[in-house]
NUVEXLUM-723575 format. One line per 4 residues: for each residue x, y, z of N, C-alpha, C, O. Coordinates in Angstrom, 2 decimals, decimal comma, padded with zeros to 5 digits, always signed. Layout:
X:Y:Z:X:Y:Z:X:Y:Z:X:Y:Z ~ ...
***
This chain:
+000,85:-001,20:+000,00:+000,00:+000,00:+000,00:+000,89:+001,25:+000,00:+001,80:+001,38:+000,82 ~ +000,60:+002,17:-000,94:+001,41:+003,38:-001,05:+001,04:+004,38:+000,02:-000,13:+004,55:+000,35 ~ +002,05:+005,04:+000,54:+001,80:+006,10:+001,51:+001,34:+007,37:+000,78:+001,63:+007,56:-000,40 ~ +000,63:+008,23:+001,51:+000,09:+009,47:+000,91:+001,18:+010,33:+000,28:+000,97:+010,84:-000,82
+002,34:+010,52:+000,93:+003,39:+011,35:+000,31:+003,84:+010,82:-001,04:+004,17:+011,60:-001,94 ~ +003,85:+009,51:-001,20:+004,27:+008,90:-002,46:+003,23:+009,21:-003,54:+003,59:+009,48:-004,68 ~ +001,95:+009,18:-003,18:+000,89:+009,47:-004,13:+000,89:+010,94:-004,54:+000,61:+011,27:-005,69 ~ +001,22:+011,80:-003,60:+001,18:+013,24:-003,85:+002,37:+013,72:-004,69:+002,28:+014,71:-005,42
+003,50:+012,98:-004,57:+004,74:+013,45:-005,19:+004,62:+013,73:-006,69:+005,11:+014,77:-007,13 ~ +003,98:+012,86:-007,50:+003,87:+013,18:-008,94:+003,07:+014,45:-009,20:+003,40:+015,23:-010,10 ~ +002,00:+014,65:-008,42:+001,19:+015,85:-008,59:+001,96:+017,11:-008,20:+001,87:+018,14:-008,87 ~ +002,73:+017,01:-007,12:+003,55:+018,15:-006,68:+004,61:+018,47:-007,72:+004,89:+019,64:-007,99
+005,21:+017,42:-008,29:+006,23:+017,63:-009,32:+005,64:+018,31:-010,55:+006,21:+019,24:-011,11 ~ +004,46:+017,82:-010,96:+003,79:+018,42:-012,11:+003,42:+019,87:-011,87:+003,56:+020,72:-012,75 ~ +002,94:+020,15:-010,64:+002,56:+021,52:-010,29:+003,78:+022,43:-010,30:+003,71:+023,57:-010,76 ~ +004,90:+021,92:-009,78:+006,14:+022,70:-009,75:+006,62:+023,01:-011,17:+007,07:+024,12:-011,45
+006,52:+022,02:-012,06:+006,91:+022,23:-013,45:+006,03:+023,28:-014,11:+006,50:+024,12:-014,87 ~ +004,72:+023,21:-013,81:+003,78:+024,18:-014,37:+004,11:+025,59:-013,89:+004,10:+026,53:-014,68 ~ +004,40:+025,73:-012,59:+004,79:+027,04:-012,06:+006,08:+027,55:-012,69:+006,22:+028,74:-012,97 ~ +007,02:+026,63:-012,92:+008,27:+027,02:-013,55:+008,07:+027,53:-014,97:+008,67:+028,52:-015,38
+007,20:+026,84:-015,71:+006,91:+027,27:-017,08:+006,21:+028,63:-017,08:+006,49:+029,49:-017,91 ~ +005,29:+028,79:-016,13:+004,57:+030,07:-016,04:+005,53:+031,21:-015,71:+005,45:+032,29:-016,29 ~ +006,43:+030,96:-014,77:+007,42:+031,99:-014,39:+008,31:+032,32:-015,58:+008,63:+033,49:-015,81 ~ +008,73:+031,29:-016,33:+009,57:+031,53:-017,51:+008,85:+032,38:-018,53:+009,44:+033,28:-019,13
+007,57:+032,09:-018,74:+006,74:+032,85:-019,70:+006,64:+034,32:-019,29:+006,79:+035,21:-020,11 ~ +006,38:+034,55:-018,00:+006,25:+035,92:-017,51:+007,58:+036,68:-017,61:+007,62:+037,82:-018,07 ~ +008,65:+036,03:-017,19:+009,97:+036,67:-017,20:+010,41:+036,96:-018,64:+010,98:+038,02:-018,90 ~ +010,15:+036,03:-019,56:+010,56:+036,23:-020,95:+009,87:+037,46:-021,55:+010,50:+038,25:-022,26
+008,58:+037,60:-021,26:+007,85:+038,76:-021,77:+008,37:+040,06:-021,15:+008,51:+041,07:-021,85 ~ +008,64:+040,03:-019,86:+009,12:+041,24:-019,18:+010,52:+041,63:-019,63:+010,82:+042,82:-019,74 ~ +011,38:+040,65:-019,90:+012,73:+040,96:-020,38:+012,69:+041,57:-021,77:+013,54:+042,39:-022,12 ~ +011,71:+041,16:-022,57:+011,58:+041,69:-023,94:+010,87:+043,03:-023,96:+011,03:+043,81:-024,90
+010,09:+043,31:-022,93:+009,24:+044,50:-022,91:+010,06:+045,79:-022,88:+010,95:+045,94:-022,04 ~ +009,79:+046,72:-023,80:+010,53:+047,99:-023,78:+010,06:+048,89:-022,65:+008,96:+048,72:-022,13 ~ +010,89:+049,82:-022,27:+010,52:+050,80:-021,26:+009,80:+051,95:-021,95:+010,44:+052,86:-022,49 ~ +008,48:+051,91:-021,92:+007,70:+052,89:-022,68:+007,65:+054,23:-021,99:+007,61:+055,26:-022,66
+007,67:+054,25:-020,67:+007,51:+055,52:-019,95:+006,08:+055,98:-020,06:+005,15:+055,24:-019,71 ~ +005,87:+057,20:-020,53:+004,53:+057,74:-020,65:+004,08:+057,72:-022,10:+004,87:+057,42:-023,00 ~ +002,82:+058,03:-022,31:+002,27:+058,16:-023,66:+002,95:+059,34:-024,35:+003,07:+060,40:-023,73 ~ +003,40:+059,21:-025,60:+004,12:+060,31:-026,25:+003,25:+061,56:-026,38:+002,10:+061,48:-026,81
+003,82:+062,70:-026,02:+003,05:+063,95:-026,03:+003,35:+064,81:-027,25:+002,65:+065,79:-027,50 ~ +004,38:+064,45:-028,02:+004,73:+065,26:-029,18:+005,50:+064,40:-030,18:+005,76:+063,22:-029,93 ~ +005,86:+065,02:-031,32:+006,51:+064,28:-032,40:+007,88:+063,75:-031,98:+008,27:+062,66:-032,40 ~ +008,60:+064,50:-031,15:+009,93:+064,06:-030,72:+009,83:+062,79:-029,87:+010,57:+061,83:-030,09
+008,91:+062,79:-028,91:+008,73:+061,62:-028,06:+008,21:+060,43:-028,87:+008,62:+059,30:-028,64 ~ +007,32:+060,69:-029,82:+006,78:+059,63:-030,66:+007,87:+058,98:-031,50:+007,92:+057,75:-031,64 ~ +008,76:+059,80:-032,05:+009,86:+059,28:-032,86:+010,80:+058,43:-032,02:+011,33:+057,42:-032,49 ~ +011,02:+058,84:-030,78:+011,93:+058,10:-029,89:+011,38:+056,72:-029,56:+012,12:+055,73:-029,59
+010,09:+056,63:-029,24:+009,55:+055,32:-028,86:+009,35:+054,41:-030,05:+009,30:+053,19:-029,90 ~ +009,24:+054,98:-031,25:+009,06:+054,15:-032,45:+010,23:+053,20:-032,66:+010,07:+052,16:-033,29 ~ +011,39:+053,56:-032,13:+012,59:+052,72:-032,27:+012,46:+051,41:-031,49:+013,24:+050,48:-031,70 ~ +011,48:+051,34:-030,59:+011,31:+050,15:-029,76:+010,24:+049,21:-030,29:+009,77:+048,33:-029,57
+009,85:+049,40:-031,54:+008,75:+048,62:-032,10:+009,01:+047,11:-032,07:+008,13:+046,33:-031,72 ~ +010,23:+046,72:-032,43:+010,55:+045,29:-032,49:+010,47:+044,65:-031,10:+009,93:+043,55:-030,96 ~ +011,00:+045,33:-030,09:+010,96:+044,80:-028,73:+009,52:+044,70:-028,23:+009,16:+043,73:-027,57 ~ +008,70:+045,71:-028,54:+007,29:+045,69:-028,12:+006,54:+044,55:-028,77:+005,71:+043,90:-028,13
+006,82:+044,30:-030,06:+006,17:+043,20:-030,77:+006,55:+041,86:-030,15:+005,69:+040,99:-029,96 ~ +007,83:+041,69:-029,84:+008,29:+040,43:-029,24:+007,61:+040,19:-027,90:+007,13:+039,09:-027,64 ~ +007,56:+041,23:-027,05:+006,93:+041,09:-025,73:+005,45:+040,76:-025,86:+004,92:+039,93:-025,13 ~ +004,76:+041,42:-026,80:+003,33:+041,19:-026,97:+003,04:+039,77:-027,44:+002,11:+039,13:-026,95
+003,84:+039,27:-028,38:+003,59:+037,92:-028,89:+003,96:+036,85:-027,87:+003,28:+035,83:-027,77 ~ +005,04:+037,07:-027,11:+005,39:+036,10:-026,07:+004,29:+036,06:-025,00:+003,87:+034,99:-024,57 ~ +003,83:+037,23:-024,59:+002,81:+037,31:-023,53:+001,41:+037,45:-024,08:+000,60:+038,19:-023,52 ~ +001,10:+036,77:-025,17:-000,10:+036,97:-025,98:-001,35:+037,47:-025,26:-001,87:+038,51:-025,67
-001,88:+036,81:-024,21:-003,16:+037,30:-023,66:-003,04:+038,53:-022,78:-004,06:+039,07:-022,34 ~ -001,84:+038,98:-022,51:-001,66:+040,11:-021,59:-001,92:+041,42:-022,32:-001,10:+041,89:-023,12 ~ -003,07:+042,01:-022,02:-003,50:+043,20:-022,74:-002,59:+044,39:-022,58:-002,48:+045,20:-023,50 ~ -001,93:+044,53:-021,42:-001,09:+045,71:-021,22:+000,13:+045,69:-022,13:+000,63:+046,74:-022,53
+000,61:+044,49:-022,48:+001,72:+044,38:-023,41:+001,28:+044,80:-024,82:+002,03:+045,44:-025,55 ~ +000,06:+044,41:-025,17:-000,46:+044,78:-026,49:-000,80:+046,27:-026,55:-000,67:+046,89:-027,60 ~ -001,22:+046,83:-025,43:-001,48:+048,28:-025,40:-000,18:+049,06:-025,59:-000,14:+050,06:-026,31 ~ +000,90:+048,60:-024,93:+002,21:+049,21:-025,14:+002,63:+049,11:-026,61:+003,09:+050,08:-027,22
+002,45:+047,92:-027,17:+002,81:+047,68:-028,57:+001,99:+048,59:-029,50:+002,51:+049,13:-030,47 ~ +000,71:+048,75:-029,18:-000,15:+049,60:-030,01:+000,32:+051,05:-030,00:+000,32:+051,71:-031,04 ~ +000,72:+051,54:-028,83:+001,22:+052,92:-028,74:+002,46:+053,09:-029,60:+002,59:+054,06:-030,35 ~ +003,39:+052,14:-029,49:+004,64:+052,23:-030,24:+004,40:+052,06:-031,74:+004,99:+052,77:-032,55
+003,53:+051,12:-032,12:+003,25:+050,88:-033,54:+002,58:+052,09:-034,18:+002,77:+052,34:-035,37 ~ +001,79:+052,83:-033,41:+001,08:+053,99:-033,93:+001,83:+055,30:-033,68:+001,27:+056,38:-033,87 ~ +003,10:+055,21:-033,27:+003,86:+056,41:-032,91:+003,97:+057,39:-034,07:+003,91:+058,60:-033,87 ~ +004,12:+056,87:-035,29:+004,23:+057,76:-036,44:+002,99:+058,61:-036,62:+003,08:+059,81:-036,92
+001,82:+058,01:-036,45:+000,56:+058,75:-036,58:+000,38:+059,74:-035,44:-000,14:+060,83:-035,63 ~ +000,82:+059,35:-034,23:+000,75:+060,27:-033,09:+001,62:+061,49:-033,37:+001,21:+062,63:-033,13 ~ +002,82:+061,25:-033,86:+003,75:+062,34:-034,14:+003,26:+063,28:-035,22:+003,63:+064,45:-035,24 ~ +002,43:+062,77:-036,15:+001,93:+063,59:-037,25:+000,72:+064,43:-036,87:+000,24:+065,21:-037,69
+000,21:+064,28:-035,64:-001,02:+064,97:-035,27:-000,88:+066,48:-035,22:-001,88:+067,18:-035,31 ~ +000,34:+067,00:-035,08:+000,52:+068,45:-035,08:+000,35:+069,05:-036,47:+000,23:+070,27:-036,62 ~ +000,36:+068,20:-037,49:+000,14:+068,68:-038,85:-001,35:+069,01:-039,02:-002,20:+068,46:-038,32 ~ -001,64:+069,89:-039,94:-003,04:+070,29:-040,13:-003,87:+069,13:-040,66:-005,07:+069,07:-040,40
-003,24:+068,22:-041,40:-003,95:+067,05:-041,93:-003,22:+065,80:-041,48:-002,12:+065,53:-041,95 ~ -003,81:+065,00:-040,57:-003,15:+063,80:-040,08:-002,85:+062,83:-041,21:-003,53:+062,82:-042,24 ~ -001,82:+062,02:-041,03:-001,46:+061,04:-042,04:-002,51:+059,95:-042,14:-003,28:+059,72:-041,20 ~ -002,54:+059,27:-043,28:-003,49:+058,19:-043,48:-003,21:+057,06:-042,51:-002,07:+056,84:-042,11
-004,26:+056,34:-042,14:-004,12:+055,27:-041,17:-003,20:+054,16:-041,66:-003,29:+053,73:-042,81 ~ -002,32:+053,70:-040,79:-001,50:+052,52:-041,02:-002,35:+051,32:-040,60:-002,60:+051,13:-039,41 ~ -002,79:+050,52:-041,56:-003,72:+049,42:-041,25:-003,12:+048,40:-040,30:-003,82:+047,87:-039,43 ~ -001,82:+048,13:-040,45:-001,17:+047,16:-039,55:-001,16:+047,70:-038,12:-001,49:+046,97:-037,18
-000,77:+048,95:-037,96:-000,74:+049,56:-036,63:-002,14:+049,64:-036,03:-002,32:+049,43:-034,83 ~ -003,12:+049,93:-036,87:-004,50:+050,00:-036,38:-004,97:+048,62:-035,93:-005,70:+048,50:-034,94 ~ -004,56:+047,58:-036,65:-004,92:+046,22:-036,25:-004,35:+045,85:-034,89:-004,99:+045,15:-034,10 ~ -003,14:+046,32:-034,61:-002,53:+046,08:-033,30:-003,35:+046,77:-032,21:-003,57:+046,20:-031,14
-003,79:+048,01:-032,49:-004,64:+048,72:-031,52:-005,96:+048,00:-031,30:-006,47:+047,98:-030,18 ~ -006,52:+047,41:-032,36:-007,77:+046,66:-032,21:-007,56:+045,43:-031,32:-008,40:+045,12:-030,47 ~ -006,44:+044,74:-031,52:-006,13:+043,60:-030,66:-005,96:+044,04:-029,21:-006,46:+043,38:-028,29 ~ -005,28:+045,15:-029,00:-005,09:+045,67:-027,65:-006,42:+046,03:-027,00:-006,61:+045,78:-025,81
-007,33:+046,60:-027,77:-008,65:+046,97:-027,21:-009,44:+045,73:-026,81:-010,17:+045,75:-025,82 ~ -009,28:+044,65:-027,58:-009,98:+043,40:-027,23:-009,39:+042,78:-025,97:-010,12:+042,28:-025,12 ~ -008,06:+042,80:-025,86:-007,39:+042,14:-024,73:-007,35:+043,00:-023,48:-007,27:+042,48:-022,37 ~ -007,42:+044,33:-023,65:-007,37:+045,25:-022,50:-008,45:+046,31:-022,66:-008,13:+047,49:-022,84
-009,72:+045,93:-022,59:-010,81:+046,89:-022,84:-010,90:+048,00:-021,81:-011,56:+049,01:-022,06 ~ -010,26:+047,83:-020,66:-010,30:+048,88:-019,64:-009,16:+049,88:-019,78:-009,07:+050,83:-019,00 ~ -008,29:+049,68:-020,75:-007,15:+050,58:-021,00:-007,59:+051,62:-022,03:-008,00:+051,26:-023,13 ~ -007,51:+052,88:-021,69:-007,99:+053,95:-022,58:-007,11:+054,15:-023,80:-007,56:+054,68:-024,80
-005,86:+053,72:-023,72:-004,92:+054,02:-024,81:-005,33:+053,43:-026,16:-005,34:+054,17:-027,15 ~ -005,68:+052,14:-026,24:-006,08:+051,62:-027,55:-007,31:+052,32:-028,12:-007,38:+052,54:-029,33 ~ -008,27:+052,66:-027,28:-009,48:+053,34:-027,77:-009,13:+054,69:-028,37:-009,69:+055,08:-029,40 ~ -008,21:+055,41:-027,73:-007,82:+056,72:-028,27:-007,06:+056,56:-029,58:-007,26:+057,33:-030,52
-006,19:+055,57:-029,67:-005,47:+055,32:-030,92:-006,43:+054,97:-032,05:-006,27:+055,44:-033,17 ~ -007,42:+054,15:-031,74:-008,41:+053,78:-032,75:-009,23:+054,99:-033,19:-009,58:+055,13:-034,36 ~ -009,53:+055,88:-032,23:-010,26:+057,11:-032,56:-009,42:+057,99:-033,47:-009,93:+058,55:-034,45 ~ -008,14:+058,12:-033,16:-007,23:+058,91:-033,99:-007,21:+058,38:-035,42:-007,26:+059,15:-036,38
-007,14:+057,04:-035,56:-007,08:+056,44:-036,89:-008,41:+056,55:-037,63:-008,43:+056,74:-038,84 ~ -009,52:+056,42:-036,90:-010,84:+056,58:-037,53:-011,00:+058,00:-038,04:-011,60:+058,23:-039,09 ~ -010,47:+058,97:-037,29:-010,54:+060,36:-037,73:-009,71:+060,57:-039,00:-010,13:+061,29:-039,91 ~ -008,54:+059,95:-039,06:-007,70:+060,07:-040,26:-008,41:+059,50:-041,48:-008,16:+059,93:-042,60
-009,29:+058,51:-041,25:-010,07:+057,92:-042,34:-011,40:+058,64:-042,57:-012,24:+058,17:-043,34 ~ -011,58:+059,78:-041,88:-012,80:+060,61:-042,03:-014,08:+059,88:-041,64:-015,14:+060,13:-042,20 ~ -013,96:+058,97:-040,69:-015,14:+058,25:-040,19:-015,59:+058,93:-038,90:-015,18:+058,53:-037,81 ~ -016,43:+059,95:-039,03:-016,78:+060,78:-037,88:-017,59:+060,03:-036,82:-017,37:+060,21:-035,63
-018,52:+059,18:-037,26:-019,36:+058,45:-036,31:-018,51:+057,49:-035,47:-018,68:+057,38:-034,26 ~ -017,60:+056,80:-036,14:-016,73:+055,85:-035,43:-015,78:+056,60:-034,50:-015,52:+056,15:-033,38 ~ -015,28:+057,73:-034,96:-014,39:+058,54:-034,11:-015,09:+058,93:-032,82:-014,51:+058,83:-031,74 ~ -016,32:+059,39:-032,93:-017,09:+059,80:-031,75:-017,26:+058,65:-030,78:-017,04:+058,81:-029,58
-017,66:+057,49:-031,29:-017,89:+056,32:-030,42:-016,60:+055,90:-029,71:-016,62:+055,57:-028,52 ~ -015,49:+055,91:-030,44:-014,21:+055,48:-029,86:-013,68:+056,50:-028,85:-013,09:+056,13:-027,84 ~ -013,89:+057,78:-029,13:-013,49:+058,81:-028,17:-014,25:+058,63:-026,86:-013,68:+058,76:-025,78 ~ -015,53:+058,34:-026,97:-016,32:+058,14:-025,75:-015,78:+056,95:-024,97:-015,73:+056,99:-023,74
-015,39:+055,88:-025,67:-014,82:+054,72:-024,98:-013,53:+055,11:-024,25:-013,27:+054,62:-023,15 ~ -012,73:+055,97:-024,86:-011,48:+056,38:-024,20:-011,78:+057,16:-022,93:-011,03:+057,08:-021,95 ~ -012,87:+057,92:-022,93:-013,24:+058,67:-021,73:-013,95:+057,79:-020,71:-013,77:+057,98:-019,50 ~ -014,74:+056,83:-021,16:-015,38:+055,91:-020,21:-014,32:+055,17:-019,40:-014,48:+054,95:-018,20
-013,24:+054,79:-020,06:-012,20:+054,01:-019,39:-011,20:+054,87:-018,62:-010,52:+054,38:-017,72 ~ -011,12:+056,17:-018,97:-010,23:+057,08:-018,24:-010,74:+058,52:-018,42:-010,31:+059,21:-019,34 ~ -011,65:+058,97:-017,54:-012,24:+060,30:-017,70:-011,23:+061,44:-017,68:-011,45:+062,49:-018,28 ~ -010,12:+061,22:-016,98:-009,04:+062,22:-017,02:-007,71:+061,49:-017,05:-007,52:+060,50:-016,34
-006,78:+061,98:-017,87:-005,45:+061,37:-017,93:-004,43:+062,41:-018,35:-004,54:+062,98:-019,44 ~ -003,44:+062,65:-017,51:-002,33:+063,54:-017,87:-001,66:+063,06:-019,16:-001,40:+063,84:-020,08 ~ -001,39:+061,74:-019,21:-000,64:+061,18:-020,34:-001,40:+061,31:-021,65:-000,80:+061,59:-022,69 ~ -002,71:+061,11:-021,61:-003,50:+061,10:-022,85:-003,96:+062,48:-023,28:-004,38:+062,66:-024,42
-003,88:+063,45:-022,39:-004,46:+064,76:-022,70:-003,94:+065,39:-024,00:-004,75:+065,83:-024,81 ~ -002,61:+065,45:-024,25:-002,15:+066,14:-025,46:-002,75:+065,58:-026,75:-003,17:+066,34:-027,62 ~ -002,78:+064,26:-026,87:-003,36:+063,67:-028,09:-004,88:+063,77:-028,07:-005,50:+064,07:-029,09 ~ -005,47:+063,51:-026,92:-006,94:+063,46:-026,87:-007,57:+064,82:-027,14:-008,61:+064,89:-027,78
-006,94:+065,90:-026,66:-007,51:+067,23:-026,90:-007,42:+067,58:-028,38:-008,27:+068,30:-028,90 ~ -006,40:+067,07:-029,06:-006,29:+067,31:-030,50:-007,36:+066,55:-031,28:-008,02:+067,11:-032,15 ~ -007,51:+065,27:-030,95:-008,48:+064,45:-031,69:-009,90:+064,95:-031,45:-010,69:+065,08:-032,39 ~ -010,23:+065,23:-030,19:-011,61:+065,64:-029,89:-011,97:+066,97:-030,53:-013,09:+067,13:-031,01
-011,05:+067,92:-030,54:-011,40:+069,25:-031,04:-011,28:+069,34:-032,57:-011,66:+070,35:-033,15 ~ -010,77:+068,32:-033,20:-010,83:+068,24:-034,67:-012,12:+067,56:-035,13:-012,53:+067,69:-036,28 ~ -012,75:+066,86:-034,21:-013,91:+066,05:-034,57:-015,21:+066,85:-034,53:-015,42:+067,63:-033,60 ~ -016,10:+066,68:-035,53:-017,43:+067,29:-035,43:-018,18:+066,79:-034,20:-019,13:+067,43:-033,73
-017,74:+065,63:-033,69:-018,38:+065,05:-032,51:-018,23:+065,89:-031,26:-018,88:+065,61:-030,25 ~ -017,37:+066,93:-031,30:-017,22:+067,79:-030,13:-018,54:+068,47:-029,80:-018,73:+068,94:-028,67 ~ -019,44:+068,54:-030,78:-020,76:+069,12:-030,53:-021,66:+068,17:-029,75:-022,71:+068,59:-029,25 ~ -021,27:+066,89:-029,65:-022,04:+065,92:-028,88:-021,99:+066,30:-027,39:-020,92:+066,55:-026,85
-023,14:+066,34:-026,76:-023,22:+066,83:-025,38:-022,39:+065,99:-024,41:-021,70:+066,53:-023,55 ~ -022,45:+064,67:-024,56:-021,72:+063,81:-023,63:-020,21:+063,96:-023,82:-019,47:+064,11:-022,85 ~ -019,76:+063,93:-025,08:-018,33:+064,07:-025,33:-017,83:+065,44:-024,87:-016,77:+065,53:-024,24 ~ -018,56:+066,48:-025,18:-018,11:+067,83:-024,80:-018,01:+067,99:-023,29:-017,16:+068,73:-022,80
-018,88:+067,29:-022,55:-018,80:+067,38:-021,09:-017,52:+066,72:-020,57:-016,90:+067,22:-019,64 ~ -017,13:+065,60:-021,19:-015,87:+064,94:-020,82:-014,69:+065,87:-021,11:-013,80:+066,04:-020,27 ~ -014,68:+066,45:-022,31:-013,55:+067,28:-022,72:-013,48:+068,54:-021,87:-012,39:+068,98:-021,50 ~ -014,63:+069,12:-021,56:-014,65:+070,33:-020,73:-014,07:+070,06:-019,35:-013,33:+070,87:-018,81
-014,41:+068,91:-018,78:-013,86:+068,55:-017,47:-012,34:+068,41:-017,55:-011,62:+068,96:-016,71 ~ -011,86:+067,69:-018,57:-010,42:+067,47:-018,69:-009,69:+068,79:-018,94:-008,63:+069,04:-018,37 ~ -010,26:+069,62:-019,78:-009,66:+070,92:-020,07:-009,63:+071,79:-018,82:-008,66:+072,52:-018,58 ~ -010,68:+071,71:-018,03:-010,74:+072,48:-016,79:-009,66:+072,08:-015,80:-009,07:+072,94:-015,14
-009,39:+070,78:-015,69:-008,33:+070,31:-014,80:-006,98:+070,85:-015,25:-006,18:+071,31:-014,44 ~ -006,73:+070,78:-016,56:-005,43:+071,22:-017,09:-005,25:+072,72:-016,91:-004,20:+073,17:-016,44 ~ -006,26:+073,49:-017,27:-006,16:+074,95:-017,16:-006,01:+075,38:-015,71:-005,26:+076,31:-015,40 ~ -006,71:+074,70:-014,82:-006,69:+075,11:-013,42:-005,52:+074,61:-012,61:-005,07:+075,29:-011,68
-005,00:+073,41:-012,94:-004,02:+072,81:-012,04:-002,81:+072,17:-012,73:-001,91:+071,68:-012,04 ~ -002,76:+072,16:-014,05:-001,70:+071,44:-014,75:-000,99:+072,36:-015,73:-001,13:+072,21:-016,95 ~ -000,23:+073,29:-015,21:+000,41:+074,27:-016,08:+001,38:+073,64:-017,07:+001,58:+074,17:-018,16 ~ +001,97:+072,50:-016,70:+002,90:+071,84:-017,62:+002,20:+071,27:-018,84:+002,82:+071,12:-019,90
+000,92:+070,93:-018,71:+000,15:+070,39:-019,83:-000,53:+071,48:-020,64:-001,04:+071,22:-021,73 ~ -000,55:+072,68:-020,12:-001,28:+073,77:-020,77:-000,74:+074,07:-022,17:-001,48:+074,53:-023,04 ~ +000,55:+073,81:-022,36:+001,14:+074,09:-023,67:+000,59:+073,19:-024,77:+000,77:+073,46:-025,95 ~ -000,09:+072,11:-024,38:-000,69:+071,21:-025,37:-001,95:+071,80:-025,99:-002,43:+071,33:-027,02
-002,49:+072,84:-025,35:-003,75:+073,42:-025,83:-003,54:+074,22:-027,11:-004,38:+074,17:-028,01 ~ -002,44:+074,96:-027,19:-002,22:+075,84:-028,35:-002,19:+075,09:-029,68:-002,88:+075,50:-030,61 ~ -001,41:+073,98:-029,82:-001,44:+073,26:-031,10:-002,81:+072,67:-031,41:-003,21:+072,59:-032,57 ~ -003,54:+072,26:-030,36:-004,89:+071,72:-030,58:-005,83:+072,82:-031,07:-006,66:+072,58:-031,94
-005,71:+074,01:-030,50:-006,54:+075,14:-030,93:-006,23:+075,51:-032,37:-007,12:+075,84:-033,15 ~ -004,95:+075,46:-032,71:-004,51:+075,85:-034,06:-005,08:+074,92:-035,13:-005,41:+075,37:-036,23 ~ -005,19:+073,63:-034,82:-005,64:+072,66:-035,82:-007,10:+072,23:-035,61:-007,58:+071,32:-036,29 ~ -007,79:+072,86:-034,70:-009,17:+072,47:-034,40:-010,11:+072,77:-035,57:-009,86:+073,66:-036,38
-011,19:+072,00:-035,64:-012,25:+072,27:-036,61:-012,98:+073,54:-036,18:-012,79:+074,01:-035,06 ~ -013,82:+074,12:-037,05:-014,61:+075,29:-036,62:-015,42:+075,01:-035,35:-015,51:+075,86:-034,47 ~ -016,00:+073,80:-035,27:-016,75:+073,43:-034,06:-015,82:+073,33:-032,86:-016,19:+073,72:-031,75 ~ -014,60:+072,82:-033,09:-013,63:+072,70:-032,01:-013,17:+074,05:-031,50:-012,99:+074,23:-030,29
-012,99:+075,00:-032,40:-012,59:+076,36:-031,98:-013,70:+077,01:-031,17:-013,45:+077,67:-030,16 ~ -014,93:+076,83:-031,61:-016,05:+077,40:-030,85:-016,11:+076,79:-029,46:-016,39:+077,47:-028,48 ~ -015,82:+075,49:-029,38:-015,80:+074,81:-028,07:-014,72:+075,42:-027,19:-014,98:+075,79:-026,05 ~ -013,50:+075,53:-027,72:-012,40:+076,13:-026,96:-012,79:+077,53:-026,45:-012,60:+077,85:-025,28
-013,33:+078,32:-027,34:-013,62:+079,71:-026,99:-014,73:+079,82:-025,95:-014,68:+080,68:-025,08 ~ -015,73:+078,95:-026,05:-016,81:+078,96:-025,07:-016,32:+078,53:-023,69:-016,62:+079,16:-022,68 ~ -015,54:+077,43:-023,66:-015,08:+076,89:-022,38:-014,01:+077,78:-021,75:-014,06:+078,06:-020,56 ~ -013,03:+078,22:-022,56:-011,95:+079,04:-022,00:-012,43:+080,42:-021,59:-011,83:+081,05:-020,72
-013,51:+080,90:-022,20:-014,07:+082,18:-021,77:-014,53:+082,10:-020,32:-014,53:+083,09:-019,60 ~ -014,93:+080,91:-019,90:-015,35:+080,69:-018,50:-014,16:+080,36:-017,61:-014,08:+080,83:-016,47 ~ -013,22:+079,55:-018,12:-012,14:+079,04:-017,29:-010,98:+080,02:-017,14:-010,46:+080,22:-016,04 ~ -010,58:+080,63:-018,25:-009,38:+081,48:-018,24:-009,44:+082,45:-019,42:-008,80:+082,22:-020,44
-010,21:+083,54:-019,28:-010,38:+084,49:-020,39:-009,05:+085,07:-020,89:-008,89:+085,30:-022,09 ~ -008,12:+085,32:-019,98:-006,83:+085,89:-020,38:-006,07:+084,93:-021,29:-005,44:+085,35:-022,26 ~ -006,13:+083,64:-020,96:-005,44:+082,64:-021,80:-006,10:+082,54:-023,17:-005,42:+082,33:-024,17 ~ -007,41:+082,68:-023,22:-008,11:+082,66:-024,50:-007,63:+083,80:-025,39:-007,45:+083,62:-026,60
-007,43:+084,97:-024,80:-006,91:+086,10:-025,58:-005,54:+085,77:-026,16:-005,24:+086,09:-027,31 ~ -004,70:+085,11:-025,34:-003,37:+084,70:-025,82:-003,48:+083,74:-026,99:-002,75:+083,86:-027,98 ~ -004,38:+082,78:-026,88:-004,56:+081,79:-027,95:-004,98:+082,46:-029,26:-004,46:+082,16:-030,33 ~ -005,93:+083,35:-029,14:-006,43:+084,02:-030,34:-005,36:+084,88:-031,01:-005,41:+085,13:-032,21
-004,39:+085,33:-030,21:-003,32:+086,20:-030,75:-002,22:+085,40:-031,42:-001,37:+085,97:-032,11 ~ -002,22:+084,08:-031,23:-001,16:+083,25:-031,82:-001,29:+083,23:-033,33:-002,40:+083,25:-033,87 ~ -000,16:+083,18:-034,01:-000,18:+083,06:-035,47:-000,63:+081,67:-035,85:-000,27:+080,69:-035,18 ~ -001,43:+081,55:-036,94:-001,88:+080,22:-037,36:-000,72:+079,35:-037,81:-000,93:+078,20:-038,19
***
């Protein structure tokens, strides 16, 4: 008759092997994962993180179901489009990069980054209805974000959807936080105002007239 420890030993060995494989999988993905830092706020930062595309792809594929790895990969893959947002006309959508953002949104639906990237790309494709829906998803998952503000204020104020009551309330809240308490982020408003749609400019002028009339005067005085 076998003793209990003898019966348990194969199961314990199997469990230990499983834990070892799991640890190896996690460590391999983390070793491959690039140091993304924050969401890129301008063309210079976007260009810098684009160099890490290969490492981000490796980490995402090794750690396949881990949504945060795919969200990082989506940010890096879409860095070129993020960097082009200061131009008056955003570049055409990179279908491969957009597909990565779609995968990230499926695997990490609570992460606002993929939703914002998808909104940016939908806007580049002139799909206003889709842009509005995706922007709302980015706000549902993160009503305020220091990291996302520079890109999000540009996308929202270029969109005709800024006239949507729900979206405009989200943007007004975020803009109010930045104007009132985030002086370092305030510089992101000027390029967004410069490239805003007519509806976006009206939104800026209405909201800033309440929040900071002096700053609105400064914005209007800027050269296009």
